[in-house]
SETITI-778573 format. One line per field, with one value per residue (C-alpha): residue number from 0; x, y, z. Coordinates in nm, 2 decimals. Example, Ala and Ser with C-alpha at 12.3 -4.5 7.8 and 13.67 -1.06 7.14 Angstrom:
BEGIN
k	(0/1)
u	(1.23/1.37)
v	(-0.45/-0.11)
w	(0.78/0.71)
//
This chain:
BEGIN
k	(0/1/2/3/4/5/6/7/8/9/10/11/12/13/14/15/16/17/18/19/20/21/22/23/24/25/26/27/28/29/30/31/32/33/34/35/36/37/38/39/40/41/42/43/44/45/46/47/48/49/50/51/52/53/54/55/56/57/58/59/60/61/62/63/64/65/66/67/68/69/70/71/72/73/74/75/76/77/78/79/80/81/82/83/84/85/86/87/88/89/90/91/92/93/94/95/96/97/98/99/100/101/102/103/104/105/106/107/108/109/110/111/112/113/114/115/116/117/118/119/120/121/122/123/124/125/126/127/128/129/130/131/132/133/134/135/136/137/138/139/140/141/142/143/144/145/146/147/148/149/150/151/152/153/154/155/156/157/158/159/160/161/162/163/164/165/166/167/168/169/170/171/172/173/174/175/176/177/178/179/180/181/182/183/184/185/186/187/188/189/190/191/192/193/194/195/196/197/198/199/200/201/202/203/204/205/206/207/208/209/210/211/212/213/214/215/216/217/218/219/220/221/222/223/224/225/226/227/228/229/230/231/232/233/234/235/236/237/238/239/240/241/242/243/244/245/246/247/248/249/250/251/252/253/254/255/256/257/258/259/260/261/262/263/264/265/266/267/268/269/270/271/272/273/274/275/276/277/278/279/280/281/282/283/284/285/286/287/288/289/290/291/292/293/294/295/296/297/298/299/300/301/302/303/304/305/306/307/308/309/310/311/312/313/314/315/316/317/318/319/320/321/322/323/324/325/326/327/328/329/330/331/332/333/334/335/336/337/338/339/340/341/342/343/344/345/346/347/348/349/350/351/352/353/354/355/356/357/358/359/360/361/362/363/364/365/366/367/368/369/370/371/372/373/374/375/376/377/378/379/380/381/382/383/384/385/386/387/388/389/390/391/392/393/394/395/396/397/398/399/400/401/402/403/404/405/406/407/408/409/410/411/412/413/414/415/416/417/418/419/420/421/422/423/424/425/426/427/428/429/430/431/432/433/434/435/436/437/438/439/440/441/442/443/444/445/446/447/448/449/450/451/452/453/454/455/456/457/458/459/460/461/462/463/464/465/466/467/468/469/470/471/472/473/474/475/476/477/478/479/480/481/482/483/484/485/486/487/488/489/490/491/492/493/494/495/496/497/498/499/500/501/502/503/504/505/506/507/508/509/510/511/512/513/514/515/516/517/518/519/520/521/522/523/524/525/526/527/528/529/530/531/532)
u	(-3.32/-3.31/-3.66/-3.79/-3.61/-3.74/-4.09/-4.06/-3.94/-4.24/-4.49/-4.36/-4.41/-4.76/-4.93/-4.77/-4.88/-5.23/-5.22/-5.08/-5.33/-5.61/-5.49/-5.48/-5.83/-5.95/-5.82/-6.01/-6.32/-6.28/-6.22/-6.54/-6.72/-6.58/-6.79/-6.66/-6.51/-6.80/-6.89/-7.26/-7.36/-7.26/-7.28/-7.59/-7.67/-7.88/-8.15/-8.20/-7.98/-8.13/-8.07/-7.71/-7.66/-7.82/-7.61/-7.28/-7.36/-7.43/-7.11/-6.90/-7.04/-6.97/-6.61/-6.57/-6.73/-6.51/-6.20/-6.29/-6.37/-6.04/-5.84/-6.01/-5.95/-5.58/-5.54/-5.67/-5.44/-5.14/-5.23/-5.24/-4.90/-4.76/-4.87/-4.72/-4.39/-4.39/-4.46/-4.16/-3.93/-4.05/-4.02/-3.67/-3.57/-3.71/-3.51/-3.19/-3.26/-3.25/-2.97/-2.74/-2.95/-3.27/-3.10/-3.03/-3.40/-3.53/-3.89/-3.80/-3.60/-3.88/-4.13/-3.91/-3.85/-4.22/-4.30/-4.06/-4.20/-4.56/-4.46/-4.30/-4.60/-4.83/-4.60/-4.60/-4.98/-5.02/-4.80/-5.00/-5.33/-5.21/-5.09/-5.42/-5.62/-5.41/-5.47/-5.85/-5.87/-5.68/-5.89/-6.22/-6.11/-6.00/-6.34/-6.53/-6.32/-6.39/-6.77/-6.74/-6.54/-6.80/-7.06/-6.83/-6.79/-7.17/-7.24/-6.98/-7.14/-7.49/-7.36/-7.20/-7.51/-7.75/-7.53/-7.58/-7.77/-7.85/-8.14/-8.49/-8.80/-9.04/-9.35/-9.65/-9.48/-9.46/-9.16/-8.96/-8.74/-8.60/-8.52/-8.20/-8.16/-8.01/-7.80/-7.85/-7.68/-7.92/-7.66/-7.77/-7.62/-7.54/-7.58/-7.25/-7.40/-7.72/-7.93/-8.17/-8.39/-8.56/-8.90/-9.00/-9.29/-9.21/-9.20/-8.86/-8.77/-8.49/-8.36/-8.34/-8.17/-7.90/-7.83/-7.81/-7.56/-7.33/-7.26/-6.98/-7.18/-7.48/-7.53/-7.79/-8.00/-8.15/-8.52/-8.74/-9.09/-9.34/-9.67/-9.88/-10.23/-10.54/-10.44/-10.10/-9.91/-9.60/-9.49/-9.15/-8.99/-8.64/-8.50/-8.64/-8.89/-8.63/-8.67/-8.41/-8.32/-8.48/-8.72/-8.99/-9.23/-9.30/-9.38/-9.02/-8.85/-8.74/-8.79/-9.11/-9.10/-9.47/-9.66/-9.95/-10.25/-10.09/-10.43/-10.51/-10.22/-10.28/-10.65/-10.74/-11.07/-10.90/-10.62/-10.89/-11.03/-10.69/-10.60/-10.91/-10.77/-10.45/-10.62/-10.84/-11.21/-11.28/-11.59/-11.65/-11.83/-11.92/-12.12/-12.22/-12.36/-12.22/-12.14/-12.19/-12.16/-12.18/-11.98/-12.14/-12.33/-12.12/-12.19/-12.04/-11.70/-11.51/-11.30/-11.04/-11.04/-11.17/-11.00/-11.17/-10.94/-11.00/-10.95/-10.73/-10.50/-10.19/-9.95/-10.20/-10.33/-10.69/-10.70/-10.96/-10.97/-11.30/-11.40/-11.71/-11.83/-12.14/-11.91/-11.76/-12.04/-12.01/-11.65/-11.74/-11.85/-12.05/-11.77/-11.52/-11.49/-11.35/-11.23/-11.32/-11.12/-11.10/-10.76/-10.58/-10.63/-10.34/-10.09/-9.72/-9.58/-9.23/-9.08/-9.17/-9.54/-9.54/-9.73/-9.52/-9.58/-9.35/-9.25/-9.17/-9.02/-9.11/-8.97/-9.18/-9.04/-9.25/-9.06/-9.08/-9.27/-9.57/-9.61/-9.34/-9.32/-9.04/-9.10/-8.84/-8.86/-8.60/-8.45/-8.41/-8.68/-8.80/-9.02/-9.26/-9.31/-9.55/-9.40/-9.65/-9.73/-10.02/-10.36/-10.69/-10.85/-10.61/-10.76/-10.49/-10.34/-9.99/-10.06/-10.27/-10.14/-9.78/-9.65/-9.30/-9.00/-8.84/-8.55/-8.40/-8.58/-8.27/-8.21/-8.58/-8.59/-8.91/-8.78/-8.62/-8.96/-9.17/-8.98/-9.08/-9.44/-9.44/-9.25/-9.50/-9.80/-9.68/-9.62/-9.98/-10.11/-9.89/-9.96/-10.33/-10.30/-10.10/-10.33/-10.64/-10.49/-10.51/-10.14/-10.09/-9.78/-9.62/-9.51/-9.18/-9.11/-8.97/-9.15/-9.09/-9.17/-9.03/-9.31/-9.38/-9.63/-9.75/-9.78/-9.85/-9.78/-9.99/-9.87/-9.96/-9.71/-9.99/-9.89/-10.16/-10.14/-10.30/-10.19/-9.93/-9.76/-9.68/-9.45/-9.27/-9.03/-8.67/-8.37/-8.03/-7.70/-7.68/-8.02/-7.96/-7.59/-7.64/-7.96/-8.05/-8.18/-7.90/-7.81/-8.17/-8.21/-7.88/-7.97/-8.32/-8.19/-7.93/-8.21/-8.41/-8.11/-7.82/-7.46/-7.12/-7.06/-7.38/-7.59/-7.92/-7.78/-8.04/-8.32/-8.46/-8.61/-8.96/-9.10/-9.17/-9.54/-9.69/-10.00/-10.28/-10.28/-9.91/-9.67/-9.38/-9.17/-8.86/-8.79/-8.74/-8.40/-8.42/-8.16/-8.27/-8.25/-7.87/-7.64/-7.46/-7.10)
v	(6.96/6.61/6.63/6.76/6.48/6.21/6.34/6.34/5.97/5.87/6.06/5.91/5.56/5.62/5.67/5.35/5.15/5.28/5.20/4.85/4.78/4.90/4.67/4.37/4.46/4.48/4.13/4.01/4.17/4.00/3.66/3.70/3.74/3.42/3.11/2.86/2.53/2.32/1.99/2.02/1.73/1.39/1.06/0.85/0.51/0.53/0.29/0.37/0.45/0.80/0.87/0.76/0.98/1.28/1.23/1.19/1.51/1.70/1.57/1.66/2.01/2.04/1.95/2.21/2.48/2.39/2.40/2.76/2.86/2.71/2.90/3.23/3.18/3.09/3.40/3.62/3.45/3.49/3.86/3.90/3.73/3.96/4.27/4.13/4.06/4.41/4.55/4.36/4.49/4.85/4.83/4.70/4.96/5.24/5.11/5.11/5.47/5.60/5.86/5.88/6.16/5.95/5.66/5.88/5.93/5.65/5.70/5.69/5.37/5.21/5.31/5.16/4.84/4.81/4.85/4.57/4.34/4.41/4.35/4.02/3.92/3.99/3.80/3.49/3.52/3.55/3.25/3.04/3.15/3.06/2.72/2.66/2.76/2.53/2.24/2.32/2.34/2.02/1.84/1.95/1.88/1.53/1.48/1.60/1.37/1.08/1.14/1.16/0.84/0.66/0.77/0.65/0.31/0.29/0.36/0.11/-0.15/-0.08/-0.12/-0.45/-0.59/-0.50/-0.70/-1.01/-1.24/-1.49/-1.28/-1.37/-1.15/-1.20/-1.40/-1.55/-1.89/-2.02/-2.24/-1.96/-1.91/-2.26/-2.22/-2.08/-1.86/-2.03/-1.89/-1.94/-2.27/-2.39/-2.39/-2.27/-1.94/-1.86/-1.51/-1.34/-1.18/-1.16/-0.86/-0.64/-0.36/-0.08/-0.04/0.24/0.05/0.18/-0.01/-0.16/-0.25/0.00/-0.08/-0.45/-0.38/-0.18/-0.47/-0.72/-0.49/-0.52/-0.87/-0.89/-1.10/-0.86/-0.57/-0.31/-0.39/-0.06/0.01/0.17/0.31/0.02/0.20/0.49/0.44/0.66/0.88/0.94/0.73/0.58/0.22/0.08/-0.25/-0.39/-0.26/-0.48/-0.63/-0.88/-1.13/-1.04/-1.20/-0.93/-0.65/-0.48/-0.54/-0.91/-1.00/-0.93/-1.09/-1.44/-1.34/-1.16/-0.92/-0.95/-1.25/-1.37/-1.36/-1.11/-0.94/-1.22/-1.09/-0.73/-0.67/-0.68/-0.86/-1.13/-1.16/-1.21/-1.50/-1.67/-1.59/-1.52/-1.71/-1.50/-1.16/-0.96/-1.01/-0.83/-0.68/-0.56/-0.25/-0.27/-0.01/0.16/-0.16/-0.42/-0.73/-1.04/-1.01/-0.67/-0.56/-0.57/-0.28/0.00/-0.09/-0.44/-0.35/-0.17/0.14/0.02/0.22/0.09/0.11/0.16/0.08/0.09/-0.26/-0.18/0.08/0.07/0.29/0.42/0.68/0.56/0.45/0.62/0.58/0.60/0.52/0.30/0.07/0.28/0.55/0.33/0.37/0.75/0.72/0.49/0.61/0.40/0.37/0.18/-0.14/-0.13/-0.36/-0.27/-0.40/-0.32/-0.26/-0.56/-0.61/-0.58/-0.47/-0.51/-0.16/-0.02/0.03/0.40/0.31/0.38/0.16/-0.06/-0.30/-0.53/-0.48/-0.84/-0.91/-1.20/-1.34/-1.57/-1.74/-1.92/-2.15/-2.21/-2.53/-2.32/-2.56/-2.50/-2.21/-2.14/-1.92/-1.73/-1.49/-1.23/-1.28/-0.91/-0.64/-0.32/-0.18/0.09/0.29/0.57/0.90/0.93/0.73/0.50/0.53/0.39/0.73/0.91/0.86/1.06/0.88/0.97/0.76/0.48/0.42/0.31/0.30/0.45/0.22/0.35/0.11/-0.23/-0.51/-0.73/-0.57/-0.59/-0.83/-1.02/-1.08/-1.43/-1.57/-1.36/-1.43/-1.80/-1.72/-1.46/-1.70/-1.98/-1.75/-1.62/-1.99/-2.08/-1.80/-1.87/-2.24/-2.18/-1.93/-2.18/-2.47/-2.28/-2.17/-1.80/-1.76/-1.87/-2.01/-1.87/-2.17/-2.11/-1.80/-1.75/-1.50/-1.34/-1.06/-0.91/-0.79/-0.72/-0.83/-0.62/-0.79/-0.69/-0.87/-0.87/-0.90/-1.27/-1.35/-1.38/-1.26/-1.08/-1.04/-0.75/-0.72/-0.75/-0.46/-0.57/-0.27/-0.21/0.07/-0.04/0.19/0.18/0.28/0.61/0.71/0.58/0.50/0.38/0.18/0.04/-0.28/-0.36/-0.69/-0.79/-0.71/-0.87/-1.19/-1.21/-1.16/-1.43/-1.67/-1.57/-1.58/-1.76/-1.68/-1.78/-1.45/-1.43/-1.61/-1.59/-1.39/-1.36/-1.50/-1.80/-2.08/-2.16/-2.43/-2.54/-2.54/-2.70/-2.62/-2.87/-3.16/-3.11/-3.37/-3.52/-3.29/-3.31/-2.97/-2.94/-2.84/-2.51/-2.25/-2.02/-2.29/-2.30/-2.07/-1.80/-1.86)
w	(-0.97/-0.83/-0.71/-1.05/-1.24/-1.01/-1.04/-1.42/-1.41/-1.20/-1.41/-1.73/-1.59/-1.47/-1.81/-1.94/-1.64/-1.70/-2.07/-2.01/-1.74/-1.97/-2.24/-2.01/-1.88/-2.24/-2.30/-2.00/-2.13/-2.47/-2.31/-2.11/-2.44/-2.58/-2.50/-2.25/-2.36/-2.25/-2.40/-2.38/-2.61/-2.48/-2.66/-2.58/-2.72/-3.04/-3.12/-3.49/-3.78/-3.81/-3.45/-3.49/-3.79/-3.63/-3.32/-3.52/-3.71/-3.38/-3.22/-3.53/-3.53/-3.16/-3.21/-3.48/-3.27/-2.97/-3.19/-3.31/-2.95/-2.83/-3.10/-3.01/-2.64/-2.70/-2.92/-2.64/-2.38/-2.62/-2.65/-2.27/-2.26/-2.53/-2.34/-2.02/-2.20/-2.34/-1.99/-1.85/-2.13/-2.09/-1.71/-1.73/-1.99/-1.77/-1.48/-1.69/-1.80/-1.44/-1.41/-1.11/-0.97/-1.02/-0.85/-0.54/-0.49/-0.28/-0.39/-0.76/-0.72/-0.53/-0.79/-1.07/-0.88/-0.80/-1.17/-1.26/-0.99/-1.10/-1.46/-1.37/-1.16/-1.45/-1.68/-1.46/-1.43/-1.80/-1.86/-1.61/-1.76/-2.11/-1.99/-1.81/-2.11/-2.33/-2.09/-2.08/-2.46/-2.50/-2.24/-2.38/-2.74/-2.63/-2.47/-2.77/-2.99/-2.76/-2.78/-3.16/-3.18/-2.97/-3.22/-3.51/-3.35/-3.30/-3.66/-3.77/-3.54/-3.68/-4.03/-3.93/-3.76/-4.04/-4.28/-4.07/-4.31/-4.04/-3.92/-4.05/-4.10/-3.82/-3.91/-3.72/-3.73/-3.37/-3.46/-3.61/-3.31/-3.34/-3.70/-3.86/-4.17/-4.47/-4.75/-5.12/-5.10/-4.84/-4.56/-4.22/-4.11/-3.75/-3.60/-3.52/-3.21/-3.01/-3.09/-2.90/-3.03/-2.84/-3.01/-2.78/-2.64/-2.29/-1.96/-1.89/-2.25/-2.30/-1.95/-2.02/-2.36/-2.17/-1.93/-2.22/-2.39/-2.09/-2.23/-2.49/-2.73/-2.76/-3.00/-3.08/-3.38/-3.51/-3.51/-3.78/-3.79/-3.82/-3.86/-3.74/-3.60/-3.65/-3.35/-3.51/-3.25/-3.41/-3.36/-3.42/-3.50/-3.58/-3.91/-4.19/-3.95/-3.84/-3.56/-3.29/-2.96/-2.75/-2.83/-2.63/-2.92/-2.86/-3.22/-3.32/-3.02/-2.93/-2.57/-2.49/-2.19/-2.12/-1.99/-2.21/-1.98/-1.74/-1.67/-1.43/-1.21/-1.28/-1.22/-0.86/-0.90/-1.10/-0.84/-0.57/-0.77/-0.75/-0.39/-0.17/0.13/0.13/0.11/0.35/0.30/-0.03/-0.17/-0.53/-0.66/-1.03/-1.22/-0.91/-0.74/-0.50/-0.69/-0.48/-0.10/0.06/0.36/0.71/0.86/1.00/1.36/1.31/1.16/1.43/1.38/1.13/0.80/0.47/0.13/-0.20/-0.49/-0.86/-0.99/-1.29/-1.15/-0.93/-0.74/-0.49/-0.74/-0.71/-0.35/-0.13/0.25/0.44/0.80/0.73/0.46/0.41/0.27/0.00/-0.25/-0.24/-0.38/-0.67/-1.01/-1.26/-1.51/-1.29/-1.09/-0.74/-0.47/-0.11/0.19/0.55/0.71/0.84/1.21/1.45/1.18/1.26/1.27/1.28/1.62/1.61/1.53/1.15/0.91/0.68/0.39/0.20/-0.17/-0.27/-0.61/-0.84/-1.17/-1.38/-1.69/-1.95/-2.19/-2.56/-2.53/-2.41/-2.11/-1.85/-1.61/-1.37/-1.07/-0.87/-0.58/-0.48/-0.13/-0.09/-0.13/0.02/0.30/0.22/0.53/0.61/0.72/1.00/1.32/1.24/1.41/1.27/1.31/1.08/0.74/0.54/0.25/0.38/0.69/0.55/0.19/0.18/-0.18/-0.19/-0.14/0.17/0.27/0.20/0.38/0.47/0.81/0.91/1.21/1.10/0.75/0.80/0.92/0.68/0.35/0.33/0.38/0.10/-0.12/-0.06/-0.11/-0.45/-0.54/-0.47/-0.68/-0.98/-0.96/-0.97/-1.26/-1.46/-1.37/-1.47/-1.80/-1.71/-1.79/-2.15/-2.31/-2.62/-2.82/-2.99/-2.78/-2.43/-2.21/-1.87/-1.64/-1.32/-1.10/-0.74/-0.48/-0.19/0.15/0.51/0.83/1.15/1.50/1.50/1.22/0.95/0.61/0.40/0.03/-0.15/-0.52/-0.79/-0.96/-1.31/-1.39/-1.06/-1.00/-1.09/-1.04/-1.22/-1.07/-1.26/-1.11/-0.76/-0.70/-0.34/-0.35/-0.69/-0.86/-1.09/-0.93/-0.93/-1.30/-1.40/-1.21/-1.36/-1.72/-1.65/-1.56/-1.87/-2.10/-1.93/-2.01/-1.87/-1.70/-1.51/-1.25/-1.07/-0.77/-0.50/-0.71/-0.53/-0.74/-0.61/-0.84/-1.20/-1.30/-1.60/-1.80/-1.78/-2.03/-2.09/-2.22/-2.02/-1.81/-2.04/-2.18/-2.55/-2.68/-2.85/-2.95/-2.67/-2.40/-2.43/-2.25/-2.44/-2.52)
//
């Protein structure tokens, strides 16, 4: 009789355990079907009113979707908890209903106790999961609300800046940057902030805007569509075609981010006209013919490789390597112009025998008077190192063409003696470009560019110049946390547009140059010459 009653107690518990477990499993299945609480859309700076509106709408919708997902996930967790509580109650009731005869059966008692323990374990787990879910929902809802709030603040800021009546419509008047807007009473109005606009021209414009916006006195001025060309390319300008403090579309900017006459520094044939004494002997192919002097016969040039470079392209994409000058013409087509150079003799290599060249950074600033030019060079830089050991017989681009920034130059032993030579060499080139009028002033507008120069050193300590790169690689901390150019960019922009929180950093002043037939060296006082408050 005892055995039969105990067996009955055990068998009555088993179906309930199965039913409760099935219910909990069902809750788990439902939860797996509910989307996760992921904030997929994050706030990003908007550059136009429409972008800001679209982003705000998307972030608001995301918050509502997350709220609904959170409610559903918490309902499922509450259901799990309710089942677990019911299981504990039923397990405790079943234990209380054991008769004296059942209690005398060890197996029955252990089964009842095990059921209670399992139910309590499931209850604690359900409580923990519900608490974790509540914390997750709260965390992600707070994050979604923060993203939405940043969007709200941005829209409010845009509304504030477009109401600034001190901004003027951009015109072709060269003296406009020195003027100030006036109200109806004829009183001059001062801007409340400094403004930058990303007109989506490309290059480093958006990057420079982002660094200017690190300053407390700068704000985004929204952009609008300006016009569309015959090829359906869209061009943008500040809203209302206003003149702002910085924009990548020079017509609408008090500070132009492109040098007028920059082609004299960008095109290799024009660079050679400025710096023949600093460069390897250079020959030119134009329209499939040698222009001017031709390279010596093959038997007179030794075994160093020859480089054939398209004159108007950079980044090594159009560099060809051949073993003899007679092979150069085979590379050229009739539509392009090329410069041809033989490899530097006795190149200074890395200790392991790999080829290396210097990536040397330059900042050139032209002032509003259209006459003065200030040149700076950066005391740091990069080495571009080949992945392979160098030999003149290896004609592969991987060995001979070094274009990728590999490491910082500061720890390179020759750098202290090489830097002054690079600095002086760049100074001679810029001085000549200004003196010959190839770099042109922008009266009424400040202009600048950060660019790089490529140098190689030979074993005799001679420094050889090859070319300028007018749109060099620049990296931000979010892209390259360990090695980036943030300090170089901040320092350059502090030189271009001074403010009390910044300084030149490692930018080294080289010299001031003046255009020919210029007036006295005293700089004019303009609004953009003064430091920001």
